[in-house]
C-alpha positions as CSV (number, residue, x, y, z in Angstrom):
1,X,59.5,102.8,28.8
2,X,58.5,99.6,30.3
3,X,59.6,99.2,33.8
4,X,61.9,96.3,34.7
5,X,60.2,93.0,36.3
6,X,63.2,92.6,38.3
7,X,66.0,95.5,39.5
8,X,69.6,94.8,38.9
9,X,69.9,93.5,42.8
10,X,66.8,91.3,42.4
11,X,67.9,89.7,39.0
12,X,71.3,88.7,40.1
13,X,70.2,87.3,42.9
14,X,68.0,85.3,41.8
15,X,70.8,84.5,39.8
16,X,73.1,83.4,42.2
17,X,70.6,81.4,44.0
18,X,70.0,78.9,41.2
19,X,73.3,78.5,40.7
20,X,74.3,77.7,44.2
21,X,70.7,75.2,44.8
22,X,72.0,73.6,41.7
23,X,75.4,73.1,43.3
24,X,74.4,72.0,46.6
25,X,72.2,68.9,44.6
26,X,75.1,67.8,42.9
27,X,77.7,68.3,46.4
28,X,75.7,68.2,49.3
29,X,76.9,66.0,51.5
30,X,74.0,63.0,51.9
31,X,73.2,59.9,54.1
32,X,72.8,57.2,52.4
33,X,69.1,56.2,50.9
34,X,67.9,53.2,53.2
35,X,65.0,51.1,52.1
36,X,62.0,51.0,53.9
37,X,63.3,48.7,56.9
38,X,59.7,46.8,56.9
39,X,61.5,45.0,53.7
40,X,64.6,44.1,55.7
41,X,64.9,40.1,56.2
42,X,65.0,40.0,60.2
43,X,66.6,36.8,62.2
44,X,65.4,36.4,66.1
45,X,68.3,36.1,68.1
46,X,69.8,35.7,71.3
47,X,72.4,37.5,73.8
48,X,75.2,36.5,72.1
49,X,74.2,35.8,68.5
50,X,75.0,37.5,65.5
51,X,73.3,38.2,61.9
52,X,76.6,39.0,59.9
53,X,78.6,41.4,61.4
54,X,75.5,42.0,63.9
55,X,75.3,41.1,67.2
56,X,73.3,41.0,70.1
57,X,74.6,42.0,73.5
58,X,72.2,42.2,76.3
59,X,68.5,42.7,75.9
60,X,65.7,43.4,78.4
61,X,62.6,45.3,79.6
62,X,60.4,46.6,82.5
63,X,56.3,46.5,82.7
64,X,55.0,49.5,84.7
65,X,51.9,48.6,87.0
66,X,48.1,49.9,86.0
67,X,45.3,49.9,87.4
68,X,43.3,46.9,86.2
69,X,40.7,49.4,84.4
70,X,43.6,50.7,82.2
71,X,43.3,50.2,78.9
72,X,47.2,49.7,77.8
73,X,50.2,49.3,80.0
74,X,53.3,50.6,79.3
75,X,56.5,48.5,78.9
76,X,59.9,50.1,78.4
77,X,62.6,47.7,76.3
78,X,66.2,48.3,75.6
79,X,68.7,45.8,73.8
80,X,72.3,46.6,72.8
81,X,73.8,45.2,69.6
82,X,77.3,46.0,68.4
83,X,79.1,46.1,65.0
84,X,81.7,43.2,65.0
85,X,83.6,44.5,62.0
86,X,86.7,46.6,62.8
87,X,87.2,48.0,60.1
88,X,83.5,48.6,58.0
89,X,80.3,50.3,59.4
90,X,77.4,48.5,59.1
91,X,74.4,50.2,57.6
92,X,70.8,49.8,56.4
93,X,69.7,47.0,59.1
94,X,66.4,47.1,60.6
95,X,65.0,45.8,64.5
96,X,61.6,44.0,65.6
97,X,61.2,43.7,69.4
98,X,58.1,41.6,70.3
99,X,56.6,41.6,74.5
100,X,55.2,38.1,74.8
101,X,53.5,36.8,77.4
102,X,54.0,33.3,79.0
103,X,52.3,31.2,76.7
104,X,54.3,33.0,73.6
105,X,51.4,34.8,72.4
106,X,52.6,38.7,71.2
107,X,51.1,40.9,73.3
108,X,52.6,44.1,71.4
109,X,55.7,44.5,68.5
110,X,57.5,47.6,67.7
111,X,60.4,48.4,64.6
112,X,62.2,50.5,63.3
113,X,65.8,51.1,61.2
114,X,69.3,50.8,61.9
115,X,70.7,53.7,59.8
116,X,74.3,53.3,60.7
117,X,77.0,51.5,63.3
118,X,80.7,52.7,63.1
119,X,83.2,49.2,63.3
120,X,83.5,48.4,66.5
121,X,80.8,50.1,67.7
122,X,78.2,49.3,70.5
123,X,74.6,50.5,69.9
124,X,71.6,50.7,72.3
125,X,68.0,51.2,71.3
126,X,65.3,51.9,73.3
127,X,61.6,52.4,73.3
128,X,58.0,51.9,74.8
129,X,55.2,49.1,74.0
130,X,51.7,49.8,74.8
131,X,50.4,46.1,76.1
132,X,46.6,46.1,76.0
133,X,45.0,46.1,79.5
134,X,46.8,44.6,82.1
135,X,48.7,41.3,80.6
136,X,52.1,40.7,82.1
137,X,55.0,40.2,79.7
138,X,56.9,37.2,79.9
139,X,59.4,37.9,77.4
140,X,60.8,39.8,74.9
141,X,61.7,38.8,71.4
142,X,64.9,40.7,69.5
143,X,65.1,40.0,65.6
144,X,67.6,42.2,64.0
145,X,68.3,41.9,59.6
146,X,72.1,41.5,58.8
147,X,72.6,44.6,57.4
148,X,75.0,45.8,54.6
149,X,78.7,46.5,55.5
150,X,80.7,49.7,54.0
151,X,84.0,51.5,54.1
152,X,84.7,54.6,56.4
153,X,87.3,57.5,56.7
154,X,86.8,58.0,60.3
155,X,85.6,56.8,63.2
156,X,84.5,59.5,66.1
157,X,81.1,59.6,66.2
158,X,78.5,61.1,68.9
159,X,79.7,61.0,72.2
160,X,77.7,61.2,75.5
161,X,78.8,63.1,78.9
162,X,76.7,64.2,81.9
163,X,74.3,61.4,82.5
164,X,72.1,61.8,85.1
165,X,68.7,59.8,86.3
166,X,66.1,61.2,88.1
167,X,63.3,58.8,89.3
168,X,60.8,61.6,90.4
169,X,58.7,63.5,90.1
170,X,58.3,60.7,86.3
171,X,61.4,58.8,85.2
172,X,63.7,60.9,83.0
173,X,67.7,60.5,82.0
174,X,69.1,63.6,80.8
175,X,73.0,64.5,79.2
176,X,74.6,66.3,77.0
177,X,75.2,64.9,73.1
178,X,78.4,66.1,71.7
179,X,78.8,66.5,67.8
180,X,82.3,65.9,66.6
181,X,81.9,67.0,62.8
182,X,82.2,70.2,61.1
183,X,78.4,69.4,59.7
184,X,75.4,69.9,61.2
185,X,73.1,66.5,61.8
186,X,69.5,66.6,62.0
187,X,67.1,64.2,63.4
188,X,68.2,62.3,66.0
189,X,67.3,59.3,67.3
190,X,68.3,59.3,71.5
191,X,67.7,55.8,73.0
192,X,68.1,55.3,76.9
193,X,68.9,51.9,78.3
194,X,68.4,51.7,82.1
195,X,69.8,49.1,84.2
196,X,69.3,47.8,87.9
197,X,71.8,47.0,90.4
198,X,72.5,43.6,88.8
199,X,73.2,45.3,85.4
200,X,70.3,43.7,83.7
201,X,68.2,45.9,81.4
202,X,65.0,46.9,83.1
203,X,63.7,49.8,81.2
204,X,64.5,52.0,78.2
205,X,63.0,55.1,76.4
206,X,63.5,57.0,73.3
207,X,63.3,60.8,71.9
208,X,63.9,62.5,68.8
209,X,66.4,65.5,68.8
210,X,65.8,68.2,65.9
211,X,69.4,68.9,65.0
212,X,72.4,69.2,66.6
213,X,74.9,72.1,65.1
214,X,78.6,71.6,63.6
215,X,81.0,71.0,66.6
216,X,78.5,71.5,68.9
217,X,77.0,70.3,72.2
218,X,73.2,70.1,72.7
219,X,71.4,68.6,76.0
220,X,68.8,66.0,76.0
221,X,65.8,64.6,78.4
222,X,64.3,61.4,77.9
223,X,61.3,59.3,80.0
224,X,61.8,55.9,80.9
225,X,59.4,53.5,81.3
226,X,60.8,50.9,83.4
227,X,59.5,48.2,86.3
228,X,62.5,48.2,88.9
229,X,64.8,50.1,91.0
230,X,67.3,52.1,88.7
231,X,71.0,51.8,89.0
232,X,72.1,53.6,86.0
233,X,71.4,54.6,82.5
234,X,73.2,55.0,79.5
235,X,72.0,57.3,76.5
236,X,72.8,56.6,72.9
237,X,72.1,59.1,70.0
238,X,71.7,57.3,66.9
239,X,71.2,58.2,62.9
240,X,67.1,57.7,62.1
241,X,65.5,57.5,58.7
242,X,65.0,61.1,57.9
243,X,68.7,61.9,59.2
244,X,70.8,64.5,56.9
245,X,74.2,66.1,57.5
246,X,74.9,69.3,56.2
247,X,77.8,72.1,55.7
248,X,76.8,75.1,58.0
249,X,74.9,77.9,56.3
250,X,73.9,75.3,53.5
251,X,71.8,76.9,50.6
252,X,73.1,80.4,51.6
253,X,73.5,81.9,48.3
254,X,76.6,83.7,47.2
255,X,76.6,87.3,48.3
256,X,73.9,86.3,51.2
257,X,74.4,86.8,54.8
258,X,74.0,84.0,57.5
259,X,71.5,84.4,60.3
260,X,73.1,85.7,63.4
261,X,71.9,84.8,66.8
262,X,72.4,87.9,69.2
263,X,72.1,88.3,73.0
264,X,70.2,86.1,74.8
265,X,69.9,84.8,78.9
266,X,67.2,83.5,81.4
267,X,65.6,84.2,85.2
268,X,64.6,81.7,87.3
269,X,61.9,81.7,90.1
270,X,61.6,78.6,91.9
271,X,60.4,76.0,89.5
272,X,60.1,78.7,86.5
273,X,62.7,79.3,84.1
274,X,61.9,82.0,81.6
275,X,64.8,82.7,78.7
276,X,65.1,84.7,75.7
277,X,66.8,85.6,72.4
278,X,67.9,87.5,69.7
279,X,67.8,86.8,66.2
280,X,68.3,89.1,62.9
281,X,68.4,88.7,59.1
282,X,70.8,90.9,57.5
283,X,69.4,90.4,54.5
284,X,67.7,93.3,52.1
285,X,66.2,90.4,50.0
286,X,66.6,87.1,51.7
287,X,64.0,85.6,53.9
288,X,65.1,83.0,56.2
289,X,62.6,79.8,56.8
290,X,62.2,77.0,59.2
291,X,64.5,78.2,61.7
292,X,65.1,75.3,64.3
293,X,65.9,76.5,67.6
294,X,66.8,74.7,70.9
295,X,67.4,75.9,74.7
296,X,69.5,73.8,76.9
297,X,69.4,74.7,81.0
298,X,72.6,73.5,82.9
299,X,73.8,73.2,86.8
300,X,76.5,73.9,88.3
301,X,78.3,70.9,87.3
302,X,77.3,71.0,83.2
303,X,74.3,68.6,83.9
304,X,70.7,69.2,82.5
305,X,68.0,70.6,84.1
306,X,65.4,71.6,81.3
307,X,65.5,71.9,77.3
308,X,63.3,73.4,75.1
309,X,62.9,73.7,71.0
310,X,61.0,74.7,68.3
311,X,60.4,76.2,64.9
312,X,60.5,79.3,63.8
313,X,58.2,79.8,60.3
314,X,59.6,82.8,59.5
315,X,62.3,85.6,59.5
316,X,61.9,88.3,57.1
317,X,64.6,90.8,55.3
318,X,66.4,92.8,57.7
319,X,64.4,91.3,60.8
320,X,65.2,91.3,63.8
321,X,63.3,89.2,66.6
322,X,63.4,88.5,70.5
323,X,62.1,84.5,71.1
324,X,61.0,83.8,74.3
325,X,59.8,81.2,76.5
326,X,58.8,80.0,80.0
327,X,59.3,76.4,81.2
328,X,58.0,74.5,84.6
329,X,61.1,73.0,85.9
330,X,60.6,69.6,88.3
331,X,63.0,70.7,90.8
332,X,63.9,74.4,92.2
333,X,67.9,73.6,91.4
334,X,69.6,76.5,90.5
335,X,70.2,76.7,86.7
336,X,73.6,77.8,86.2
337,X,73.6,79.2,82.2
338,X,71.0,78.9,79.2
339,X,72.9,77.7,75.7
340,X,70.8,78.6,72.6
341,X,71.8,76.7,69.3
342,X,70.1,77.5,65.9
343,X,69.5,75.8,62.3
344,X,67.9,77.6,59.3
345,X,67.0,75.1,56.8
346,X,66.9,77.5,53.7
347,X,67.0,80.9,52.2
348,X,64.3,82.7,49.6
349,X,64.4,85.8,47.6
350,X,62.0,88.0,48.9
351,X,60.3,91.6,47.9
352,X,60.2,94.0,51.0
353,X,57.4,92.3,53.6
354,X,56.4,94.3,56.8
355,X,57.1,92.4,60.1
356,X,53.6,92.8,63.3
357,X,55.3,95.1,65.7
358,X,54.4,95.3,69.4
359,X,54.9,98.9,70.6
360,X,54.7,100.4,74.3
361,X,55.6,97.4,76.3
362,X,54.9,97.5,79.6
363,X,56.3,95.2,82.8
364,X,53.4,94.4,85.1
365,X,54.6,93.1,88.9
366,X,52.2,90.7,89.4
367,X,51.9,88.7,92.1
368,X,50.9,85.3,91.1
369,X,52.2,85.8,88.0
370,X,54.0,88.6,85.8
371,X,53.4,90.1,82.5
372,X,54.0,92.1,79.7
373,X,51.4,94.2,77.7
374,X,52.0,96.4,74.8
375,X,50.3,97.3,71.0
376,X,50.4,94.8,68.5
377,X,50.0,96.4,65.0
378,X,49.3,94.3,61.6
379,X,50.5,96.1,58.9
380,X,48.3,93.6,56.4
381,X,44.8,94.0,54.4
382,X,44.3,90.5,56.1
383,X,43.4,89.4,59.4
384,X,46.5,87.1,60.8
385,X,45.6,84.0,62.9
386,X,47.5,82.3,65.4
387,X,50.6,84.4,66.2
388,X,53.7,84.2,68.7
389,X,54.2,86.3,71.0
390,X,57.3,86.7,72.9
391,X,59.0,88.8,75.6
392,X,62.6,89.5,76.4
393,X,63.6,91.3,79.7
394,X,66.8,93.2,80.6
395,X,68.0,94.5,83.5
396,X,69.5,98.2,83.9
397,X,72.4,96.9,82.2
398,X,71.1,96.0,79.1
399,X,71.5,92.3,79.7
400,X,68.7,89.6,79.3
401,X,67.2,88.5,82.6
402,X,64.3,86.7,81.4
403,X,61.6,86.1,78.9
404,X,58.2,84.5,78.3
405,X,56.0,82.7,75.6
406,X,51.8,83.4,74.8
407,X,49.9,82.6,71.6
408,X,48.0,85.1,70.1
409,X,44.8,83.9,68.1
410,X,44.4,86.8,65.5
411,X,45.3,90.6,64.8
412,X,42.7,92.2,63.1
413,X,43.7,93.4,59.4
414,X,45.5,97.0,59.8
415,X,44.6,97.0,63.6
416,X,45.7,96.7,66.6
417,X,45.2,94.0,69.3
418,X,46.8,93.7,73.0
419,X,49.2,91.4,73.5
420,X,50.0,90.6,77.2
421,X,52.8,87.5,77.7
422,X,53.3,86.2,80.7
423,X,57.1,86.9,82.0
424,X,59.6,84.8,84.5
425,X,62.8,87.2,85.0
426,X,65.7,86.7,87.8
427,X,64.6,90.4,89.2
428,X,61.9,92.8,88.1
429,X,63.1,94.3,85.0
430,X,64.5,97.5,83.9
431,X,62.2,97.2,80.3
432,X,60.7,94.6,78.2
433,X,60.3,94.2,74.6
434,X,57.5,92.5,72.9
435,X,57.9,90.4,69.7
436,X,55.1,88.7,67.3
437,X,56.1,86.7,64.3
438,X,54.0,84.1,61.9
439,X,54.1,80.2,63.2
440,X,53.3,77.4,60.9
441,X,49.3,77.4,61.6
442,X,49.6,81.4,60.5
443,X,46.5,82.4,57.9
444,X,46.0,85.8,56.3
445,X,42.2,86.4,55.3
């Protein structure tokens, strides 16, 4: 009698997985696809003027000083727009900014989409231009597309609090972004608008946030380019052309269990931060792929002192994984708490695959940089390259008090290699654990 290709468990999981993918493609709420913003007609506007319902409120820039031999000079720009329609949202718009010299020659330009603005909402957009050599920018030109108006059922959007500006060692602005919706949002653009004491825009910048979880908050830090003293800074989160809106645990097949985040913690030593958190895939026949994570460190007032983010390639069936990291802080200001958010992208059927193991972990209290070592075992018949090593440090009570990260270039087929990871902790750990996992660069050969 022939052995069946799939066991009953795998067969019904496969059926359920195909069914949930079919349903997800039909009912999953997604942002409306936007036409290429380069094809949207644009109109040059001065502050106070509007193209349809989209009004330009203010604009400005700041050009940083540079050496005469520099190949480029950075110019931070920002502008504010408002959707003047009180009932309908504006979507599918675009912008172009141009830095010009005194003779109206264009020195540099930038453009992008304006995906969505709620009724009556004011949105700031910031960015950076690179001007050749030491040429001086005399003015900024802003062009806007009229966009399209559409009805919306509710108007609350992403909010920002605890905005903080730091001039040294480099100009940055931090804040906490809150998502009021019961759905995850991915690929957000965070714009910074900098003002001087006379409330003129004198600089700007931007960064991207890979995701923000449903009903959750994340910290962000954005670099600024400016030329004048900064009196205050505003942060504006907005949707990008890559943004998507998803339900929590979307794509999880019936009978499957969601990825779980376990304990987490941190340790600080001067201007070094070490963190770690635990993940577990409770499924016996599903792998979890493309797991995004975001770590935010806060002070006692709830201000953001540091952030870190990354993507884990895969978490195997039944695997428990520790993820650690270490960051260099700009200041020795005490960190009060660290929060960790995760967002898995997909679940896939998989047969039993053994994970990498690191055993005999030992902590070394080195004066310059404490570290942990262990023996990594590669269970596969191929060499493994570009692995991610993590350290998790515990105190005597079993609480996580620090962590660390290091890359590993290769591990021999069905062999062992010494793993070494720097560790930052708040005290000498009672014990440490080491973990290894694949990355997007990992090759089995």
